[in-house]
Gaussian input, Z-matrix of N, CA and C with variables (Angstrom, degrees):
# hf/3-21g

backbone

0 1
 N
 C     1     B1
 C     2     B2     1     A1
 N     3     B3     2     A2     1     D1
 C     4     B4     3     A3     2     D2
 C     5     B5     4     A4     3     D3
 N     6     B6     5     A5     4     D4
 C     7     B7     6     A6     5     D5
 C     8     B8     7     A7     6     D6
 N     9     B9     8     A8     7     D7
 C    10    B10     9     A9     8     D8
 C    11    B11    10    A10     9     D9
 N    12    B12    11    A11    10    D10
 C    13    B13    12    A12    11    D11
 C    14    B14    13    A13    12    D12
 N    15    B15    14    A14    13    D13
 C    16    B16    15    A15    14    D14
 C    17    B17    16    A16    15    D15
 N    18    B18    17    A17    16    D16
 C    19    B19    18    A18    17    D17
 C    20    B20    19    A19    18    D18
 N    21    B21    20    A20    19    D19
 C    22    B22    21    A21    20    D20
 C    23    B23    22    A22    21    D21
 N    24    B24    23    A23    22    D22
 C    25    B25    24    A24    23    D23
 C    26    B26    25    A25    24    D24
 N    27    B27    26    A26    25    D25
 C    28    B28    27    A27    26    D26
 C    29    B29    28    A28    27    D27
 N    30    B30    29    A29    28    D28
 C    31    B31    30    A30    29    D29
 C    32    B32    31    A31    30    D30
 N    33    B33    32    A32    31    D31
 C    34    B34    33    A33    32    D32
 C    35    B35    34    A34    33    D33
 N    36    B36    35    A35    34    D34
 C    37    B37    36    A36    35    D35
 C    38    B38    37    A37    36    D36
 N    39    B39    38    A38    37    D37
 C    40    B40    39    A39    38    D38
 C    41    B41    40    A40    39    D39
 N    42    B42    41    A41    40    D40
 C    43    B43    42    A42    41    D41
 C    44    B44    43    A43    42    D42
 N    45    B45    44    A44    43    D43
 C    46    B46    45    A45    44    D44
 C    47    B47    46    A46    45    D45
 N    48    B48    47    A47    46    D46
 C    49    B49    48    A48    47    D47
 C    50    B50    49    A49    48    D48
 N    51    B51    50    A50    49    D49
 C    52    B52    51    A51    50    D50
 C    53    B53    52    A52    51    D51
 N    54    B54    53    A53    52    D52
 C    55    B55    54    A54    53    D53
 C    56    B56    55    A55    54    D54
 N    57    B57    56    A56    55    D55
 C    58    B58    57    A57    56    D56
 C    59    B59    58    A58    57    D57
 N    60    B60    59    A59    58    D58
 C    61    B61    60    A60    59    D59
 C    62    B62    61    A61    60    D60
 N    63    B63    62    A62    61    D61
 C    64    B64    63    A63    62    D62
 C    65    B65    64    A64    63    D63
 N    66    B66    65    A65    64    D64
 C    67    B67    66    A66    65    D65
 C    68    B68    67    A67    66    D66
 N    69    B69    68    A68    67    D67
 C    70    B70    69    A69    68    D68
 C    71    B71    70    A70    69    D69
 N    72    B72    71    A71    70    D70
 C    73    B73    72    A72    71    D71
 C    74    B74    73    A73    72    D72
 N    75    B75    74    A74    73    D73
 C    76    B76    75    A75    74    D74
 C    77    B77    76    A76    75    D75
 N    78    B78    77    A77    76    D76
 C    79    B79    78    A78    77    D77
 C    80    B80    79    A79    78    D78
 N    81    B81    80    A80    79    D79
 C    82    B82    81    A81    80    D80
 C    83    B83    82    A82    81    D81
 N    84    B84    83    A83    82    D82
 C    85    B85    84    A84    83    D83
 C    86    B86    85    A85    84    D84
 N    87    B87    86    A86    85    D85
 C    88    B88    87    A87    86    D86
 C    89    B89    88    A88    87    D87
 N    90    B90    89    A89    88    D88
 C    91    B91    90    A90    89    D89
 C    92    B92    91    A91    90    D90
 N    93    B93    92    A92    91    D91
 C    94    B94    93    A93    92    D92
 C    95    B95    94    A94    93    D93
 N    96    B96    95    A95    94    D94
 C    97    B97    96    A96    95    D95
 C    98    B98    97    A97    96    D96
 N    99    B99    98    A98    97    D97
 C   100   B100    99    A99    98    D98
 C   101   B101   100   A100    99    D99
 N   102   B102   101   A101   100   D100
 C   103   B103   102   A102   101   D101
 C   104   B104   103   A103   102   D102
 N   105   B105   104   A104   103   D103
 C   106   B106   105   A105   104   D104
 C   107   B107   106   A106   105   D105
 N   108   B108   107   A107   106   D106
 C   109   B109   108   A108   107   D107
 C   110   B110   109   A109   108   D108
 N   111   B111   110   A110   109   D109
 C   112   B112   111   A111   110   D110
 C   113   B113   112   A112   111   D111
 N   114   B114   113   A113   112   D112
 C   115   B115   114   A114   113   D113
 C   116   B116   115   A115   114   D114
 N   117   B117   116   A116   115   D115
 C   118   B118   117   A117   116   D116
 C   119   B119   118   A118   117   D117
 N   120   B120   119   A119   118   D118
 C   121   B121   120   A120   119   D119
 C   122   B122   121   A121   120   D120
 N   123   B123   122   A122   121   D121
 C   124   B124   123   A123   122   D122
 C   125   B125   124   A124   123   D123
 N   126   B126   125   A125   124   D124
 C   127   B127   126   A126   125   D125
 C   128   B128   127   A127   126   D126
 N   129   B129   128   A128   127   D127
 C   130   B130   129   A129   128   D128
 C   131   B131   130   A130   129   D129
 N   132   B132   131   A131   130   D130
 C   133   B133   132   A132   131   D131
 C   134   B134   133   A133   132   D132
 N   135   B135   134   A134   133   D133
 C   136   B136   135   A135   134   D134
 C   137   B137   136   A136   135   D135
 N   138   B138   137   A137   136   D136
 C   139   B139   138   A138   137   D137
 C   140   B140   139   A139   138   D138
 N   141   B141   140   A140   139   D139
 C   142   B142   141   A141   140   D140
 C   143   B143   142   A142   141   D141
 N   144   B144   143   A143   142   D142
 C   145   B145   144   A144   143   D143
 C   146   B146   145   A145   144   D144
 N   147   B147   146   A146   145   D145
 C   148   B148   147   A147   146   D146
 C   149   B149   148   A148   147   D147
 N   150   B150   149   A149   148   D148
 C   151   B151   150   A150   149   D149
 C   152   B152   151   A151   150   D150
 N   153   B153   152   A152   151   D151
 C   154   B154   153   A153   152   D152
 C   155   B155   154   A154   153   D153
 N   156   B156   155   A155   154   D154
 C   157   B157   156   A156   155   D155
 C   158   B158   157   A157   156   D156
 N   159   B159   158   A158   157   D157
 C   160   B160   159   A159   158   D158
 C   161   B161   160   A160   159   D159
 N   162   B162   161   A161   160   D160
 C   163   B163   162   A162   161   D161
 C   164   B164   163   A163   162   D162
 N   165   B165   164   A164   163   D163
 C   166   B166   165   A165   164   D164
 C   167   B167   166   A166   165   D165
 N   168   B168   167   A167   166   D166
 C   169   B169   168   A168   167   D167
 C   170   B170   169   A169   168   D168
 N   171   B171   170   A170   169   D169
 C   172   B172   171   A171   170   D170
 C   173   B173   172   A172   171   D171
 N   174   B174   173   A173   172   D172
 C   175   B175   174   A174   173   D173
 C   176   B176   175   A175   174   D174
 N   177   B177   176   A176   175   D175
 C   178   B178   177   A177   176   D176
 C   179   B179   178   A178   177   D177
 N   180   B180   179   A179   178   D178
 C   181   B181   180   A180   179   D179
 C   182   B182   181   A181   180   D180
 N   183   B183   182   A182   181   D181
 C   184   B184   183   A183   182   D182
 C   185   B185   184   A184   183   D183
 N   186   B186   185   A185   184   D184
 C   187   B187   186   A186   185   D185
 C   188   B188   187   A187   186   D186
 N   189   B189   188   A188   187   D187
 C   190   B190   189   A189   188   D188
 C   191   B191   190   A190   189   D189
 N   192   B192   191   A191   190   D190
 C   193   B193   192   A192   191   D191
 C   194   B194   193   A193   192   D192
 N   195   B195   194   A194   193   D193
 C   196   B196   195   A195   194   D194
 C   197   B197   196   A196   195   D195
 N   198   B198   197   A197   196   D196
 C   199   B199   198   A198   197   D197
 C   200   B200   199   A199   198   D198
 N   201   B201   200   A200   199   D199
 C   202   B202   201   A201   200   D200
 C   203   B203   202   A202   201   D201
 N   204   B204   203   A203   202   D202
 C   205   B205   204   A204   203   D203
 C   206   B206   205   A205   204   D204
 N   207   B207   206   A206   205   D205
 C   208   B208   207   A207   206   D206
 C   209   B209   208   A208   207   D207
 N   210   B210   209   A209   208   D208
 C   211   B211   210   A210   209   D209
 C   212   B212   211   A211   210   D210
 N   213   B213   212   A212   211   D211
 C   214   B214   213   A213   212   D212
 C   215   B215   214   A214   213   D213
 N   216   B216   215   A215   214   D214
 C   217   B217   216   A216   215   D215
 C   218   B218   217   A217   216   D216
 N   219   B219   218   A218   217   D217
 C   220   B220   219   A219   218   D218
 C   221   B221   220   A220   219   D219
 N   222   B222   221   A221   220   D220
 C   223   B223   222   A222   221   D221
 C   224   B224   223   A223   222   D222
 N   225   B225   224   A224   223   D223
 C   226   B226   225   A225   224   D224
 C   227   B227   226   A226   225   D225
 N   228   B228   227   A227   226   D226
 C   229   B229   228   A228   227   D227
 C   230   B230   229   A229   228   D228
 N   231   B231   230   A230   229   D229
 C   232   B232   231   A231   230   D230
 C   233   B233   232   A232   231   D231
 N   234   B234   233   A233   232   D232
 C   235   B235   234   A234   233   D233
 C   236   B236   235   A235   234   D234
 N   237   B237   236   A236   235   D235
 C   238   B238   237   A237   236   D236
 C   239   B239   238   A238   237   D237
 N   240   B240   239   A239   238   D238
 C   241   B241   240   A240   239   D239
 C   242   B242   241   A241   240   D240
 N   243   B243   242   A242   241   D241
 C   244   B244   243   A243   242   D242
 C   245   B245   244   A244   243   D243
 N   246   B246   245   A245   244   D244
 C   247   B247   246   A246   245   D245
 C   248   B248   247   A247   246   D246
 N   249   B249   248   A248   247   D247
 C   250   B250   249   A249   248   D248
 C   251   B251   250   A250   249   D249
 N   252   B252   251   A251   250   D250
 C   253   B253   252   A252   251   D251
 C   254   B254   253   A253   252   D252
 N   255   B255   254   A254   253   D253
 C   256   B256   255   A255   254   D254
 C   257   B257   256   A256   255   D255
 N   258   B258   257   A257   256   D256
 C   259   B259   258   A258   257   D257
 C   260   B260   259   A259   258   D258
 N   261   B261   260   A260   259   D259
 C   262   B262   261   A261   260   D260
 C   263   B263   262   A262   261   D261
 N   264   B264   263   A263   262   D262
 C   265   B265   264   A264   263   D263
 C   266   B266   265   A265   264   D264
 N   267   B267   266   A266   265   D265
 C   268   B268   267   A267   266   D266
 C   269   B269   268   A268   267   D267
 N   270   B270   269   A269   268   D268
 C   271   B271   270   A270   269   D269
 C   272   B272   271   A271   270   D270
 N   273   B273   272   A272   271   D271
 C   274   B274   273   A273   272   D272
 C   275   B275   274   A274   273   D273
 N   276   B276   275   A275   274   D274
 C   277   B277   276   A276   275   D275
 C   278   B278   277   A277   276   D276
 N   279   B279   278   A278   277   D277
 C   280   B280   279   A279   278   D278
 C   281   B281   280   A280   279   D279

   B1=1.4982
   B2=1.5371
   B3=1.2942
   B4=1.5110
   B5=1.5119
   B6=1.3320
   B7=1.4556
   B8=1.5537
   B9=1.3652
   B10=1.4636
   B11=1.5440
   B12=1.3080
   B13=1.4686
   B14=1.5080
   B15=1.2762
   B16=1.4691
   B17=1.4936
   B18=1.2722
   B19=1.4305
   B20=1.5040
   B21=1.2711
   B22=1.5136
   B23=1.5110
   B24=1.3640
   B25=1.4772
   B26=1.5284
   B27=1.3130
   B28=1.4901
   B29=1.4914
   B30=1.3501
   B31=1.4759
   B32=1.5056
   B33=1.2885
   B34=1.4770
   B35=1.5102
   B36=1.3131
   B37=1.4561
   B38=1.5702
   B39=1.2979
   B40=1.4775
   B41=1.4999
   B42=1.3279
   B43=1.5214
   B44=1.5670
   B45=1.2951
   B46=1.4449
   B47=1.5255
   B48=1.2779
   B49=1.4737
   B50=1.5404
   B51=1.3353
   B52=1.4651
   B53=1.5040
   B54=1.3256
   B55=1.5019
   B56=1.5522
   B57=1.3084
   B58=1.4534
   B59=1.5772
   B60=1.2686
   B61=1.4645
   B62=1.5214
   B63=1.3176
   B64=1.4678
   B65=1.5387
   B66=1.3024
   B67=1.4688
   B68=1.5565
   B69=1.3749
   B70=1.4753
   B71=1.5363
   B72=1.2772
   B73=1.4507
   B74=1.5313
   B75=1.2844
   B76=1.4819
   B77=1.5324
   B78=1.2918
   B79=1.5024
   B80=1.5264
   B81=1.3665
   B82=1.4351
   B83=1.5300
   B84=1.2780
   B85=1.4518
   B86=1.5510
   B87=1.3252
   B88=1.4518
   B89=1.5455
   B90=1.3023
   B91=1.4553
   B92=1.5270
   B93=1.3211
   B94=1.4328
   B95=1.5953
   B96=1.3115
   B97=1.5046
   B98=1.5389
   B99=1.3279
   B100=1.4976
   B101=1.5164
   B102=1.2875
   B103=1.4725
   B104=1.5126
   B105=1.2966
   B106=1.4768
   B107=1.5607
   B108=1.3463
   B109=1.4890
   B110=1.4967
   B111=1.3254
   B112=1.4562
   B113=1.5920
   B114=1.2844
   B115=1.4661
   B116=1.5215
   B117=1.2796
   B118=1.5374
   B119=1.5100
   B120=1.3601
   B121=1.4592
   B122=1.5624
   B123=1.3222
   B124=1.4384
   B125=1.4834
   B126=1.2793
   B127=1.5043
   B128=1.5089
   B129=1.3614
   B130=1.4823
   B131=1.5121
   B132=1.3588
   B133=1.4425
   B134=1.5513
   B135=1.2764
   B136=1.4756
   B137=1.5354
   B138=1.3719
   B139=1.4463
   B140=1.5385
   B141=1.2887
   B142=1.4438
   B143=1.5379
   B144=1.2899
   B145=1.5024
   B146=1.5177
   B147=1.3562
   B148=1.4278
   B149=1.5577
   B150=1.3530
   B151=1.4693
   B152=1.5308
   B153=1.2994
   B154=1.4524
   B155=1.5010
   B156=1.3464
   B157=1.4666
   B158=1.5642
   B159=1.3065
   B160=1.4182
   B161=1.6318
   B162=1.2606
   B163=1.4316
   B164=1.5426
   B165=1.3289
   B166=1.4478
   B167=1.5442
   B168=1.3422
   B169=1.4285
   B170=1.5476
   B171=1.3123
   B172=1.4845
   B173=1.5803
   B174=1.2983
   B175=1.4363
   B176=1.5734
   B177=1.2923
   B178=1.4966
   B179=1.5018
   B180=1.3002
   B181=1.4950
   B182=1.5383
   B183=1.3680
   B184=1.4573
   B185=1.5221
   B186=1.3101
   B187=1.4487
   B188=1.4892
   B189=1.3339
   B190=1.4674
   B191=1.4741
   B192=1.3331
   B193=1.4751
   B194=1.5635
   B195=1.3170
   B196=1.4494
   B197=1.5399
   B198=1.3552
   B199=1.5007
   B200=1.4988
   B201=1.3353
   B202=1.4941
   B203=1.4565
   B204=1.3350
   B205=1.4787
   B206=1.5223
   B207=1.2677
   B208=1.5058
   B209=1.5305
   B210=1.2702
   B211=1.5054
   B212=1.5512
   B213=1.3244
   B214=1.4404
   B215=1.5331
   B216=1.3113
   B217=1.4714
   B218=1.5495
   B219=1.3080
   B220=1.5274
   B221=1.5467
   B222=1.3154
   B223=1.5148
   B224=1.5303
   B225=1.2901
   B226=1.4631
   B227=1.5226
   B228=1.3056
   B229=1.5044
   B230=1.5565
   B231=1.3247
   B232=1.4832
   B233=1.4950
   B234=1.3619
   B235=1.4969
   B236=1.4851
   B237=1.3324
   B238=1.4926
   B239=1.5440
   B240=1.3385
   B241=1.4050
   B242=1.5515
   B243=1.2569
   B244=1.4970
   B245=1.5501
   B246=1.3310
   B247=1.5118
   B248=1.5315
   B249=1.2972
   B250=1.4641
   B251=1.5443
   B252=1.3531
   B253=1.4860
   B254=1.5168
   B255=1.3136
   B256=1.4490
   B257=1.5022
   B258=1.3180
   B259=1.4478
   B260=1.4903
   B261=1.3367
   B262=1.4841
   B263=1.5141
   B264=1.2916
   B265=1.5057
   B266=1.5337
   B267=1.3716
   B268=1.4439
   B269=1.5190
   B270=1.3234
   B271=1.4663
   B272=1.4462
   B273=1.3405
   B274=1.4704
   B275=1.5099
   B276=1.3343
   B277=1.4333
   B278=1.5737
   B279=1.3106
   B280=1.4181
   B281=1.5286
   A1=107.46
   A2=115.14
   A3=119.73
   A4=111.22
   A5=115.21
   A6=120.72
   A7=107.54
   A8=114.78
   A9=118.59
   A10=112.29
   A11=117.89
   A12=120.46
   A13=113.06
   A14=117.47
   A15=122.04
   A16=116.36
   A17=119.68
   A18=123.97
   A19=112.49
   A20=119.24
   A21=120.09
   A22=110.45
   A23=114.29
   A24=116.43
   A25=106.79
   A26=117.40
   A27=119.09
   A28=113.33
   A29=118.60
   A30=119.51
   A31=114.49
   A32=116.98
   A33=124.91
   A34=113.32
   A35=114.47
   A36=121.01
   A37=107.65
   A38=116.15
   A39=119.61
   A40=111.92
   A41=116.39
   A42=120.54
   A43=114.42
   A44=114.82
   A45=118.10
   A46=110.97
   A47=118.31
   A48=121.89
   A49=106.62
   A50=114.93
   A51=122.10
   A52=106.91
   A53=115.35
   A54=119.06
   A55=107.88
   A56=113.73
   A57=121.66
   A58=111.32
   A59=117.26
   A60=119.04
   A61=111.81
   A62=116.94
   A63=120.06
   A64=112.19
   A65=112.53
   A66=121.40
   A67=107.74
   A68=115.18
   A69=123.25
   A70=106.77
   A71=122.14
   A72=125.07
   A73=109.17
   A74=118.21
   A75=123.28
   A76=107.44
   A77=118.63
   A78=120.58
   A79=110.94
   A80=121.33
   A81=121.86
   A82=109.78
   A83=119.40
   A84=121.75
   A85=111.09
   A86=119.73
   A87=124.10
   A88=112.74
   A89=114.87
   A90=120.54
   A91=112.62
   A92=116.85
   A93=122.40
   A94=112.82
   A95=114.77
   A96=118.49
   A97=108.13
   A98=117.27
   A99=119.46
   A100=113.10
   A101=118.67
   A102=120.55
   A103=112.77
   A104=120.36
   A105=124.35
   A106=109.79
   A107=116.60
   A108=119.85
   A109=111.80
   A110=119.71
   A111=122.39
   A112=112.91
   A113=114.80
   A114=121.78
   A115=114.16
   A116=114.51
   A117=119.23
   A118=106.66
   A119=115.68
   A120=120.90
   A121=110.01
   A122=116.62
   A123=120.89
   A124=114.11
   A125=120.65
   A126=122.68
   A127=110.10
   A128=119.56
   A129=122.30
   A130=108.02
   A131=116.16
   A132=118.83
   A133=110.27
   A134=119.12
   A135=124.13
   A136=108.88
   A137=117.79
   A138=120.33
   A139=108.88
   A140=120.74
   A141=123.59
   A142=108.68
   A143=118.98
   A144=120.87
   A145=109.12
   A146=117.64
   A147=118.19
   A148=109.77
   A149=116.44
   A150=117.22
   A151=110.54
   A152=119.37
   A153=121.02
   A154=113.25
   A155=114.95
   A156=118.48
   A157=109.11
   A158=119.26
   A159=121.63
   A160=109.53
   A161=116.72
   A162=123.08
   A163=110.25
   A164=119.26
   A165=121.21
   A166=112.48
   A167=117.91
   A168=122.86
   A169=112.09
   A170=118.32
   A171=122.39
   A172=106.63
   A173=113.87
   A174=119.69
   A175=110.32
   A176=115.40
   A177=121.11
   A178=113.86
   A179=116.85
   A180=118.09
   A181=116.90
   A182=114.76
   A183=119.02
   A184=117.86
   A185=118.17
   A186=119.92
   A187=112.01
   A188=117.54
   A189=122.46
   A190=109.70
   A191=118.63
   A192=126.87
   A193=110.84
   A194=116.84
   A195=121.26
   A196=110.48
   A197=113.78
   A198=118.23
   A199=113.54
   A200=118.45
   A201=118.93
   A202=116.11
   A203=120.25
   A204=121.66
   A205=111.83
   A206=115.01
   A207=122.07
   A208=106.41
   A209=114.58
   A210=123.64
   A211=111.61
   A212=120.46
   A213=119.52
   A214=114.74
   A215=115.97
   A216=120.52
   A217=110.17
   A218=117.27
   A219=118.67
   A220=107.86
   A221=119.94
   A222=118.94
   A223=109.47
   A224=119.96
   A225=122.48
   A226=112.44
   A227=116.93
   A228=118.42
   A229=111.69
   A230=115.98
   A231=123.91
   A232=111.22
   A233=116.97
   A234=116.18
   A235=114.26
   A236=118.00
   A237=121.17
   A238=106.80
   A239=113.35
   A240=122.24
   A241=109.95
   A242=117.82
   A243=122.64
   A244=106.08
   A245=115.77
   A246=119.81
   A247=112.13
   A248=120.59
   A249=122.12
   A250=107.74
   A251=114.85
   A252=118.38
   A253=112.90
   A254=114.92
   A255=120.40
   A256=116.09
   A257=118.76
   A258=121.07
   A259=112.21
   A260=118.62
   A261=119.37
   A262=110.93
   A263=116.39
   A264=122.82
   A265=111.15
   A266=117.98
   A267=119.31
   A268=107.79
   A269=115.05
   A270=120.90
   A271=112.69
   A272=118.49
   A273=122.64
   A274=110.76
   A275=115.74
   A276=122.37
   A277=109.39
   A278=117.60
   A279=121.91
   A280=111.77
   D1=140.79
   D2=178.98
   D3=-81.01
   D4=143.17
   D5=176.16
   D6=-63.31
   D7=151.42
   D8=179.42
   D9=-57.82
   D10=-36.63
   D11=-178.57
   D12=-65.23
   D13=-21.33
   D14=-177.55
   D15=-91.80
   D16=-10.02
   D17=-176.71
   D18=-115.35
   D19=155.52
   D20=-179.06
   D21=-77.49
   D22=163.04
   D23=-178.96
   D24=-67.04
   D25=144.35
   D26=-175.25
   D27=-67.91
   D28=-17.83
   D29=177.66
   D30=-95.78
   D31=-0.79
   D32=179.44
   D33=-103.48
   D34=150.68
   D35=172.21
   D36=-67.22
   D37=159.21
   D38=-179.74
   D39=-61.85
   D40=-33.34
   D41=-179.24
   D42=-90.84
   D43=9.91
   D44=-179.99
   D45=-66.23
   D46=142.90
   D47=-176.54
   D48=-142.46
   D49=130.09
   D50=177.13
   D51=-115.12
   D52=116.14
   D53=-176.06
   D54=-92.84
   D55=152.61
   D56=175.06
   D57=-57.68
   D58=-34.12
   D59=178.79
   D60=-66.41
   D61=-29.77
   D62=175.49
   D63=-66.91
   D64=-41.07
   D65=-179.28
   D66=-64.92
   D67=-47.60
   D68=-177.96
   D69=-62.07
   D70=-37.86
   D71=-178.02
   D72=-66.45
   D73=-44.94
   D74=176.54
   D75=-60.84
   D76=-51.46
   D77=-176.72
   D78=-65.16
   D79=-18.66
   D80=179.71
   D81=-87.56
   D82=-2.51
   D83=-178.81
   D84=-70.71
   D85=162.63
   D86=-177.84
   D87=-57.29
   D88=-36.97
   D89=-178.45
   D90=-54.42
   D91=-31.46
   D92=-175.86
   D93=-99.75
   D94=8.93
   D95=179.75
   D96=-63.69
   D97=149.31
   D98=-179.54
   D99=-56.81
   D100=-32.24
   D101=-176.58
   D102=-88.89
   D103=6.48
   D104=-175.71
   D105=-72.22
   D106=-23.32
   D107=-177.13
   D108=78.13
   D109=0.92
   D110=-176.64
   D111=-98.26
   D112=-15.88
   D113=-168.92
   D114=-104.69
   D115=149.25
   D116=175.73
   D117=-81.18
   D118=159.09
   D119=174.81
   D120=-60.63
   D121=155.63
   D122=-178.20
   D123=-56.18
   D124=-38.33
   D125=179.61
   D126=-63.55
   D127=-39.58
   D128=179.75
   D129=-70.11
   D130=-39.97
   D131=-179.92
   D132=-61.87
   D133=-46.18
   D134=-179.65
   D135=-61.72
   D136=-42.88
   D137=179.42
   D138=-63.48
   D139=-43.24
   D140=179.53
   D141=-61.78
   D142=-44.54
   D143=-178.67
   D144=-62.64
   D145=-38.83
   D146=-175.56
   D147=-70.91
   D148=-36.24
   D149=174.20
   D150=-64.15
   D151=-42.65
   D152=177.15
   D153=-60.28
   D154=-42.76
   D155=-176.46
   D156=-62.50
   D157=-24.33
   D158=-176.60
   D159=-91.51
   D160=2.45
   D161=-172.73
   D162=-89.66
   D163=130.21
   D164=-179.52
   D165=-70.53
   D166=-7.86
   D167=-179.03
   D168=-93.77
   D169=5.37
   D170=-178.22
   D171=-85.17
   D172=125.69
   D173=-179.19
   D174=-106.51
   D175=126.24
   D176=177.51
   D177=60.76
   D178=19.42
   D179=178.53
   D180=80.80
   D181=0.06
   D182=-176.78
   D183=-144.96
   D184=-17.70
   D185=-174.63
   D186=-111.73
   D187=133.47
   D188=176.87
   D189=-83.70
   D190=120.67
   D191=-179.40
   D192=-68.08
   D193=-21.95
   D194=-179.64
   D195=-71.20
   D196=-53.55
   D197=-172.98
   D198=-115.13
   D199=-11.76
   D200=-176.24
   D201=86.96
   D202=-0.60
   D203=-175.18
   D204=-75.64
   D205=158.50
   D206=175.29
   D207=-88.77
   D208=105.54
   D209=-168.35
   D210=-53.80
   D211=-50.73
   D212=-178.84
   D213=-57.61
   D214=-20.41
   D215=-179.47
   D216=-90.56
   D217=-50.84
   D218=-175.14
   D219=-73.89
   D220=-27.45
   D221=179.57
   D222=-66.19
   D223=-18.19
   D224=179.81
   D225=-81.33
   D226=-16.71
   D227=-173.78
   D228=-93.46
   D229=134.14
   D230=-178.03
   D231=-59.58
   D232=-39.85
   D233=-170.74
   D234=-88.64
   D235=10.58
   D236=179.57
   D237=-103.01
   D238=152.82
   D239=176.64
   D240=-137.31
   D241=159.73
   D242=-179.93
   D243=-62.11
   D244=130.81
   D245=-176.08
   D246=-87.31
   D247=5.10
   D248=-179.04
   D249=-60.27
   D250=123.52
   D251=-179.00
   D252=-68.82
   D253=134.59
   D254=176.64
   D255=85.65
   D256=-41.95
   D257=-177.11
   D258=-141.34
   D259=71.48
   D260=-178.34
   D261=-62.66
   D262=143.20
   D263=-179.44
   D264=-76.42
   D265=-27.58
   D266=178.56
   D267=-149.02
   D268=161.34
   D269=-176.08
   D270=-121.76
   D271=174.02
   D272=174.42
   D273=-58.00
   D274=150.89
   D275=-177.43
   D276=-105.06
   D277=127.97
   D278=-178.53
   D279=-66.43

């Protein structure tokens, strides 16, 4: 069986490509502004990203194989939690 990092997201075409500039553009939107009340503090965000980077379910350095979300985006949101069944790597932020 292939590692998650070596195979494409099951919801994407084989030739799909997500660029870092696309992720940066989303994170620059007003929804992710520090005063939006929707985002975790930077230290929590960095800790979440580090946990995801060590996860075998991370595809291409940015996509979660469990739920299909773009990790650098969802990790920024307070109301999101790691979707790994049984043992999530991070939880919702109060």
